[in-house]
C-alpha positions in Angstrom: 42.8 37.7 52.0 43.1 40.7 49.7 40.9 43.6 50.6 38.4 44.5 47.9 38.5 48.0 46.4 35.1 49.5 45.7 34.5 51.8 42.7 31.5 53.9 41.9 30.1 51.1 39.8 30.3 48.6 42.6 28.5 51.0 45.0 25.8 51.7 42.4 25.2 47.9 42.2 24.6 47.8 45.9 22.1 50.7 45.7 20.3 49.2 42.7 19.7 45.9 44.6 18.8 47.6 47.8 16.4 50.1 46.2 14.6 47.1 44.5 13.6 46.0 48.0 16.2 43.5 48.9 17.5 43.4 52.5 21.1 44.3 53.3 21.8 40.6 54.0 20.4 39.6 50.6 22.4 42.3 48.9 25.6 41.2 50.5 25.0 37.5 49.7 24.1 38.3 46.1 27.2 40.6 45.5 29.6 38.7 47.7 29.9 41.7 50.1 29.7 41.4 53.9 26.6 43.1 55.5 28.8 45.6 57.4 30.1 47.0 54.1 26.7 47.1 52.6 25.4 49.0 55.6 28.4 51.5 55.4 27.7 52.4 51.8 23.9 52.7 52.3 24.2 54.9 55.4 24.3 58.3 53.5 21.1 57.4 51.6 19.3 56.4 54.7 20.4 59.5 56.6 19.0 61.5 53.7 15.6 59.8 54.1 15.9 57.8 50.9 14.2 54.4 51.1 13.2 51.5 48.8 9.9 52.2 47.2 10.6 55.9 46.7 10.3 57.4 43.1 12.4 55.5 40.5 16.2 56.1 40.5 18.4 55.2 37.5 22.1 54.4 37.5 23.0 58.0 36.5 21.0 59.3 39.5 22.9 57.0 41.9 26.2 57.8 40.3 25.7 61.6 40.9 24.8 61.1 44.5 27.5 58.6 45.2 30.1 61.0 43.7 29.1 63.5 46.4 28.8 61.0 49.2 32.1 59.2 48.4 34.3 61.6 46.4 37.4 59.3 46.7 35.6 56.4 45.1 34.3 58.7 42.4 37.8 59.6 41.4 38.7 55.9 41.1 35.5 55.4 39.1 36.8 57.6 36.4 39.2 54.8 35.4 36.5 52.4 34.3 37.3 50.4 31.2 34.6 52.0 29.1 35.1 55.6 30.1 38.4 56.2 28.2 36.7 55.0 25.1 33.9 57.6 25.6 36.3 60.3 26.7 38.0 60.5 23.3 34.7 61.9 22.0 34.4 64.5 24.7 34.4 67.6 22.4 31.9 66.0 20.0 29.5 65.1 22.8 29.9 68.5 24.5 29.1 70.3 21.2 25.8 68.3 20.8 24.5 68.4 24.3 22.9 71.8 24.0 20.5 70.6 21.3 20.6 66.8 21.3 19.6 64.3 23.9 22.1 61.9 25.5 20.3 58.9 24.0 20.5 60.3 20.5 24.2 61.2 20.8 24.9 57.6 22.0 23.0 56.2 19.1 24.9 58.4 16.6 28.3 57.3 17.9 27.1 53.7 17.9 25.7 53.9 14.3 29.0 55.4 13.2 31.0 52.5 14.7 32.8 54.9 17.1 31.4 53.6 20.4 30.6 50.2 21.9 29.9 51.4 25.5 26.3 50.8 26.8 23.8 53.6 27.1 24.0 53.3 30.9 27.8 53.7 30.9 27.5 56.6 28.5 24.9 58.4 30.7 27.1 57.9 33.7 30.1 59.4 31.9 28.1 62.4 30.7 26.6 63.2 34.1 30.0 62.7 35.8 32.1 64.6 33.3 29.8 67.1 31.7 27.1 67.8 34.3 26.5 71.5 33.4 26.3 70.8 29.6 23.9 67.9 30.2 21.5 70.2 32.0 21.7 73.1 29.5 18.7 73.4 27.1 18.1 76.2 24.7 20.7 78.4 26.2 19.3 78.3 29.7 21.1 76.8 32.7 18.5 74.4 33.9 18.5 71.7 36.6 15.7 69.1 36.7 15.6 66.7 39.6 13.3 64.8 42.0 12.9 66.8 45.2 14.1 63.7 47.1 17.3 63.8 45.2 17.9 67.5 45.9 17.4 67.0 49.6 19.7 64.0 49.5 22.5 66.0 47.8 22.2 68.7 50.5 22.2 66.2 53.3 25.4 64.8 51.8 26.8 68.4 52.0 26.3 68.4 55.8 28.2 65.2 56.0 31.3 66.2 54.0 31.2 70.0 54.7 30.4 70.9 51.1 26.8 72.2 51.8 27.6 75.8 50.8 29.1 74.7 47.5 26.1 72.4 46.7 23.6 75.1 47.6 25.4 77.6 45.4 25.2 75.1 42.5 21.4 75.0 42.9 21.0 78.7 43.4 22.9 79.8 40.3 20.7 77.9 37.9 18.5 80.0 35.7 15.7 77.5 36.2 15.4 74.9 38.9 12.7 72.2 38.5 11.7 70.2 41.6 9.7 67.1 40.6 7.5 65.1 42.9 7.5 67.8 45.6 5.8 66.9 49.0 5.6 63.2 48.2 6.3 62.2 51.8 6.9 63.4 55.3 10.0 65.7 55.6 12.6 65.4 58.3 13.5 68.6 60.2 16.8 68.8 58.4 15.2 68.3 55.0 12.7 71.0 55.7 15.4 73.4 56.8 17.4 72.8 53.6 14.4 73.3 51.4 13.6 76.6 53.2 17.1 77.8 52.6 17.0 76.8 49.0 13.7 78.5 48.3 14.6 81.6 50.2 18.0 82.0 48.4 16.3 81.5 45.0 13.9 84.4 45.4 13.7 86.2 42.1 14.8 83.2 40.1 12.6 80.8 38.2 11.5 77.8 40.2 9.1 75.1 38.9 7.5 72.6 41.2 5.4 69.6 40.3 3.3 67.7 42.9 0.5 65.2 43.1 -0.8 66.9 46.2 -2.8 70.1 46.6 -0.8 72.9 48.3 -3.2 72.7 51.2 -2.0 69.2 51.9 1.7 70.2 52.1 1.7 71.7 55.5 1.3 68.4 57.6 4.4 67.0 55.8 6.7 69.5 57.6 7.6 68.8 61.3 8.1 72.4 62.2 5.0 74.5 61.6 7.0 77.8 61.6 9.3 76.5 58.9 6.4 75.1 57.0 4.5 78.5 57.1 7.6 80.5 56.0 8.6 78.1 53.2 5.1 77.5 51.8 4.2 81.2 52.0 7.1 81.9 49.7 6.0 79.2 47.3 2.3 79.5 47.2 1.7 83.2 47.4 4.3 84.2 44.9 3.6 81.6 42.2 1.3 80.8 39.3 -0.5 77.6 39.9 -1.5 75.2 37.1 -4.0 72.5 38.3 -4.3 69.5 36.0 -7.4 67.4 36.6 -8.3 64.2 34.9 -6.9 60.8 34.4 -3.2 60.0 34.0 -1.8 60.2 30.5 0.4 57.1 31.1 -2.2 54.6 29.9 -2.1 56.3 26.5 1.6 55.3 26.2 1.0 51.6 26.7 2.1 49.4 23.8 -0.8 48.5 21.5 -1.6 45.2 19.9 0.3 45.3 16.6 -2.6 43.6 14.9 -5.2 46.2 16.0 -4.8 49.7 14.7 -7.3 51.0 17.2 -5.4 49.5 20.2 -8.5 47.4 21.2 -8.1 43.7 21.6 -10.2 41.6 19.1 -11.4 38.1 19.6 -11.0 35.5 17.0 -13.3 32.6 16.3 -11.7 29.2 17.1 
């Protein structure tokens, strides 16, 4: 029986099913992959503390992580059918990324009849081939990511001995934005990596968003010495903006098209 060759796209599919809450056996049965193979490809995520039910992850998020966890597969992934079609527009896409969103660029190419690839494929191509340009906004070298994703990337660096390189990529940014900080308990390795990152970025802009008050962060770190050193640097050298009140997400819910005020109206039968 011929041995199956896995590309980045195949591995992403495994992660999408698993992250949706399906067991490894269910993932394997659905995709026609044995459980041992599923377990092998999910191992780096589990080692990094990622688990189903964590903050949402899109295909582009998984593609970037998988590229670092399985660099050999990533190289083969570059030969996807749709990517050569996108690659011929590389210069055009690169020139627009500083001022235009990925979605808008994809729409323009589609409207002009120059591109048939899906938005998911287009996003993956951009993040794989033009990662720096995709993060640049208004002339600043900015990186925005979930905190869980950053610690996962650094964990992958320990596994493949690229930790120094990955840390340098995070340190060199003009602005680093860590979203959903302190969402869950940290492992000792994750806490150590965050401490190194925050320490090395002293003097550079760092923005953190969290649903917890800073006073609630300490118990999430297993080592109190690391917690005190890390959080002292964050809390006592920062400007804090506390936003009280209800979530703004309900305001974005689709309204009833027949009701301009967004309030359901009853009709007499």
